[in-house]
C-alpha positions in Angstrom: 0.0 0.0 0.0 1.4 3.4 -1.0 1.8 6.2 1.5 -1.1 8.0 -0.1 -3.4 5.0 0.1 -2.4 4.4 3.7 -3.2 8.1 4.5 -6.6 7.7 2.7 -7.5 4.6 4.6 -6.5 6.1 7.9 -8.7 9.1 7.3 -11.7 6.9 6.2 -11.3 4.7 9.3 -11.2 7.8 11.5 -14.4 9.0 9.9 -16.1 5.7 10.4 -15.2 5.8 14.1 -16.7 9.3 14.3 -19.7 8.3 12.3 -20.5 5.6 15.0 -20.3 8.2 17.8 -23.6 8.2 19.8 -23.9 12.0 19.2 -26.0 12.5 16.1 -24.4 15.9 15.5 -21.0 14.4 15.1 -22.4 11.7 12.8 -24.1 14.3 10.7 -20.9 16.4 10.5 -18.8 13.5 9.1 -21.4 12.1 6.8 -20.7 14.7 4.1 -17.0 13.9 4.2 -17.7 10.2 3.8 -19.9 11.0 0.9 -17.1 12.9 -0.7 -14.9 9.8 -0.5 -17.7 7.9 -2.4 -16.9 4.4 -3.6 -13.4 4.6 -2.0 -14.9 4.4 1.4 -17.2 1.5 0.7 -14.8 -1.4 1.3 -13.7 -0.1 4.7 -17.2 0.7 5.8 -18.3 -2.8 4.7 -15.4 -4.3 6.7 -16.5 -2.3 9.8 -20.1 -3.5 9.3 -18.9 -7.2 9.2 -16.8 -6.8 12.3 -19.3 -5.1 14.6 -21.6 -7.1 16.8 -23.6 -4.1 17.9 -26.9 -3.9 16.0 -27.2 -0.1 16.2 -23.7 0.3 14.8 -24.5 -2.2 12.0 -27.7 -0.3 11.1 -25.8 3.0 11.0 -23.1 1.5 8.7 -25.7 -0.1 6.5 -27.4 3.3 6.1 -24.2 5.1 5.0 -23.3 2.2 2.7 -26.7 2.5 1.0 -26.3 6.3 0.6 -22.8 5.8 -0.9 -23.7 3.0 -3.3 -27.2 4.0 -4.5 -25.9 6.5 -7.1 -24.0 3.8 -8.8 -26.9 1.4 -8.6 -29.1 4.1 -10.2 -26.7 4.6 -13.0 -26.4 0.9 -13.7 -30.2 0.3 -13.6 -30.7 3.3 -15.9 -28.3 1.8 -18.4 -30.1 -1.6 -18.3 -33.4 0.1 -18.8 -32.0 2.3 -21.6 -30.8 -0.9 -23.4 -34.3 -2.3 -23.1 -36.1 -5.0 -21.1 -37.3 -7.1 -24.0 -35.9 -10.5 -23.1 -35.9 -12.6 -20.0 -32.1 -12.3 -19.8 -32.4 -8.5 -19.7 -35.1 -8.8 -17.0 -32.8 -11.0 -15.0 -30.0 -8.4 -15.1 -32.3 -5.7 -13.9 -33.7 -7.9 -11.1 -30.3 -8.9 -9.9 -29.2 -5.3 -9.6 -32.1 -4.7 -7.2 -30.6 -7.1 -4.6 -28.1 -4.2 -3.9 -31.0 -2.2 -2.4 -30.8 -4.6 0.5 -27.1 -5.5 0.4 -25.2 -2.6 -1.2 -22.0 -4.7 -1.7 -23.7 -7.8 -2.8 -22.1 -9.6 -5.8 -25.0 -10.2 -8.1 -22.9 -12.7 -10.0 -23.6 -15.2 -7.2 -27.3 -15.5 -8.2 -26.6 -15.9 -11.9 -23.9 -18.5 -11.2 -26.3 -20.4 -8.9 -29.0 -20.3 -11.6 -26.5 -21.6 -14.1 -25.6 -24.5 -11.8 -29.2 -25.3 -11.2 -29.9 -25.4 -15.0 -26.9 -27.6 -15.6 -28.1 -30.0 -12.9 -31.6 -30.4 -14.3 -30.7 -30.2 -18.1 -30.0 -34.0 -18.6 -33.5 -34.8 -17.3 -35.0 -32.1 -19.4 -33.3 -33.4 -22.5 -34.3 -37.0 -21.9 -38.0 -36.1 -21.3 -40.2 -37.5 -24.1 -42.7 -34.7 -24.3 -43.0 -30.9 -23.7 -45.4 -31.5 -20.8 -43.0 -33.9 -19.2 -40.2 -31.3 -19.5 -42.5 -28.9 -17.7 -43.2 -31.4 -15.0 -39.5 -32.2 -14.6 -38.6 -28.5 -14.0 -41.5 -27.8 -11.7 -40.7 -31.0 -9.6 -37.0 -30.0 -9.4 -37.7 -26.5 -8.1 -40.7 -27.2 -5.8 -39.9 -30.7 -4.6 -36.2 -31.4 -4.9 -35.1 -27.8 -4.0 -38.2 -27.2 -1.8 -38.9 -23.7 -2.9 -42.3 -22.7 -1.5 -44.7 -19.8 -0.9 -44.3 -18.0 2.4 -47.9 -18.0 3.7 -47.0 -16.9 7.2 -45.0 -13.7 6.4 -46.2 -13.0 2.8 -45.4 -9.3 2.8 -41.9 -9.7 4.4 -39.3 -7.8 2.5 -37.1 -10.8 2.0 -39.9 -12.5 -0.1 -39.5 -9.7 -2.7 -35.7 -9.9 -2.9 -34.4 -12.6 -5.2 -31.2 -13.2 -3.4 -33.1 -13.8 -0.2 -35.6 -16.1 -1.9 -32.7 -18.1 -3.4 -31.1 -18.4 0.0 -34.2 -19.2 2.2 -36.2 -20.8 -0.6 -39.4 -19.0 0.3 -41.1 -16.2 -1.6 -44.2 -14.8 -3.1 -45.8 -15.7 -6.5 -43.7 -13.3 -8.5 -40.3 -14.1 -7.1 -40.9 -17.8 -7.3 -42.0 -17.3 -10.9 -38.8 -15.4 -11.6 -36.7 -18.5 -10.6 -38.7 -20.7 -13.0 -38.5 -18.1 -15.8 -34.8 -17.6 -15.4 -34.2 -21.4 -15.4 -36.6 -21.9 -18.3 -34.7 -19.3 -20.3 -31.5 -21.2 -19.9 -33.2 -24.5 -20.7 -35.2 -23.0 -23.7 -38.6 -24.0 -22.3 -41.7 -22.0 -23.2 -42.6 -20.6 -19.8 -44.1 -17.1 -19.5 -45.3 -14.8 -16.8 -49.0 -14.0 -16.5 -49.7 -10.6 -14.9 -52.9 -11.6 -13.1 -54.1 -9.1 -10.5 -53.2 -10.0 -6.9 -51.6 -13.3 -7.8 -48.9 -13.6 -10.4 -49.1 -16.8 -12.4 -47.0 -18.8 -14.9 -48.0 -20.1 -18.3 -46.4 -23.1 -20.1 -47.3 -22.8 -23.8 -45.7 -25.3 -26.1 -47.3 -24.8 -29.6 -50.5 -23.3 -28.3 -51.3 -26.0 -25.6 -51.6 -23.6 -22.7 -51.1 -24.8 -19.1 -51.5 -22.3 -16.2 -49.3 -22.9 -13.1 -49.6 -21.5 -9.6 -46.0 -20.9 -8.3 -47.3 -20.2 -4.8 -49.0 -23.6 -4.6 -45.9 -25.7 -5.3 -46.2 -25.3 -9.1 -49.7 -26.8 -9.2 -51.5 -26.8 -12.6 -54.7 -24.8 -12.5 -57.5 -24.3 -15.0 -58.7 -21.1 -16.5 -62.0 -21.7 -14.6 -60.2 -21.8 -11.3 -58.5 -18.5 -12.2 -61.9 -17.0 -12.9 -63.3 -18.2 -9.6 -60.3 -16.7 -7.8 -60.9 -13.3 -9.5 -64.6 -13.4 -8.7 -63.9 -14.2 -5.1 -61.6 -11.1 -5.0 -64.1 -9.0 -6.9 -61.9 -8.5 -9.9 -63.7 -8.2 -13.2 -61.9 -10.7 -15.6 -60.2 -9.3 -18.7 -58.6 -11.2 -21.5 -55.1 -9.8 -20.9 -55.1 -11.4 -17.4 -54.6 -14.7 -19.1 -52.0 -13.7 -21.7 -48.2 -13.8 -21.4 -46.9 -10.5 -20.2 -43.8 -8.6 -21.4 -40.6 -8.7 -19.3 -40.9 -4.9 -18.7 -44.3 -5.5 -17.1 -42.8 -8.1 -14.8 -40.1 -5.7 -13.8 -42.7 -3.0 -13.2 -44.7 -5.3 -10.9 -41.6 -6.4 -9.1 -40.7 -2.8 -8.3 -44.1 -2.1 -7.0 -43.9 -5.2 -4.8 -40.7 -3.8 -3.4 -42.2 -0.4 -2.7 -45.1 -2.1 -0.9 -42.7 -4.2 1.2 -40.5 -1.2 2.2 -43.6 0.9 3.1 -44.9 -1.9 5.3 -41.4 -2.0 6.9 -41.7 1.7 7.5 -38.6 2.3 5.4 -39.7 5.5 3.5 -36.2 6.2 2.3 -35.8 2.9 0.4 -39.4 3.2 -0.8 -38.6 6.6 -2.3 -35.5 5.2 -4.0 -37.4 2.3 -5.6 -40.1 4.8 -6.7 -37.3 6.6 -8.5 -36.2 3.4 -10.2 -39.8 2.7 -11.2 -40.1 6.1 -12.8 -37.3 5.2 -15.1 -39.4 2.6 -16.8 -42.7 4.5 -16.8 -41.5 7.4 -18.9 
């Protein structure tokens, strides 16, 4: 480490110590200086967060990490949106970036690598399946039985159920995040799965050459009929519309995912993060 780098690290470490001072006036005074250091301060703050066992200190460090890293996240998300969300692979890239709302230093490559490994594991069984329907059943059985992904019925609105890295880790989620796992795997395996943007309850559609099969990702990948969907909508006083049964565009899935995140942050009382996600949502609503 050069003398200049050592000096920089020493100053940042001193600022971190001051930032953790119980006096909010001191913390406020050093925040602007940490913001001036920008990304250079992130590794040392992240190390301090990993070391501390005090929950209040951890929360303070997570707050400044979020403030430091959000501008870069905003730039990267803006670039992805500018390039277009037309394919599932583009949707995946956008969704993975959103994990950094929760963990600013999270390496999103972990999720894509894990999805690659999952697809590689199930691919031989997919290739050996004799029919399209059997391929569908193999993938659904793999995700919902072998890997034991399931809907979280006890804490449905919990924030972690709307964050893909948490769903991948804890294997519990809501209909949309569980659907994303199927869609991302199906994209790798070239299987005709699509998202269906049904109100209240996101669904999946398997559509090989016009033979449509609706799937409930929240019910362990159970096959459901159109009539069952109509009953569900009637029970929830939702007037049925033809588009509720059609495949939706990747950009529509991203829009719904962002709205789910906003709702989760609001229920958590995190107005700052809710406002940031609203800012991201506006990028795709112009």
